[in-house]
matplotlib code that plots the C-alpha trace (Angstrom):
import matplotlib.pyplot as plt

x = [96.5, 94.3, 95.2, 96.0, 93.2, 90.6, 92.0, 91.6, 88.1, 87.2, 88.7, 86.7, 83.5, 84.2, 85.0, 81.7, 79.7, 78.9, 78.2, 80.4, 78.4, 80.6, 80.6, 84.1, 82.9, 86.0, 88.2, 86.6, 86.2, 88.0, 87.7, 85.3, 83.2, 79.6, 79.6, 76.6, 76.4, 73.8, 73.5, 72.0, 74.9, 75.3, 78.6, 82.0, 83.1, 86.4, 85.2]
y = [155.3, 154.4, 151.3, 152.0, 149.6, 151.5, 154.7, 153.3, 152.1, 155.6, 157.3, 155.1, 155.8, 159.6, 159.6, 157.7, 159.7, 156.3, 155.2, 152.4, 149.6, 147.8, 146.6, 148.1, 151.6, 152.5, 151.9, 154.9, 157.2, 160.5, 160.1, 162.3, 159.5, 158.3, 155.0, 152.9, 149.6, 147.4, 145.4, 148.4, 149.0, 152.5, 152.1, 151.6, 148.0, 146.4, 143.0]
z = [127.6, 124.7, 122.6, 119.0, 117.9, 119.8, 118.3, 114.8, 115.5, 116.9, 113.9, 111.4, 113.4, 113.4, 109.7, 108.9, 111.6, 113.2, 116.7, 118.2, 119.9, 122.5, 126.0, 126.4, 127.0, 129.0, 126.0, 124.3, 127.3, 126.6, 122.8, 121.0, 119.6, 120.2, 122.0, 123.1, 125.0, 123.2, 126.4, 128.2, 130.6, 131.8, 133.7, 132.2, 131.9, 131.0, 129.7]

ax = plt.figure().add_subplot(projection="3d")
ax.plot(x, y, z, "-o")
ax.set_aspect("equal")
plt.show()
């Protein structure tokens, strides 16, 4: 289940054609939005 706050962030990013930069990659898994970890992590984290 995706948190409403993450859904709102994803919606804003999609509307603006932006990429989300976060360590919480797992929060956006399954959403059709570009996500990148600026810390260079490839695996999904929940911190």
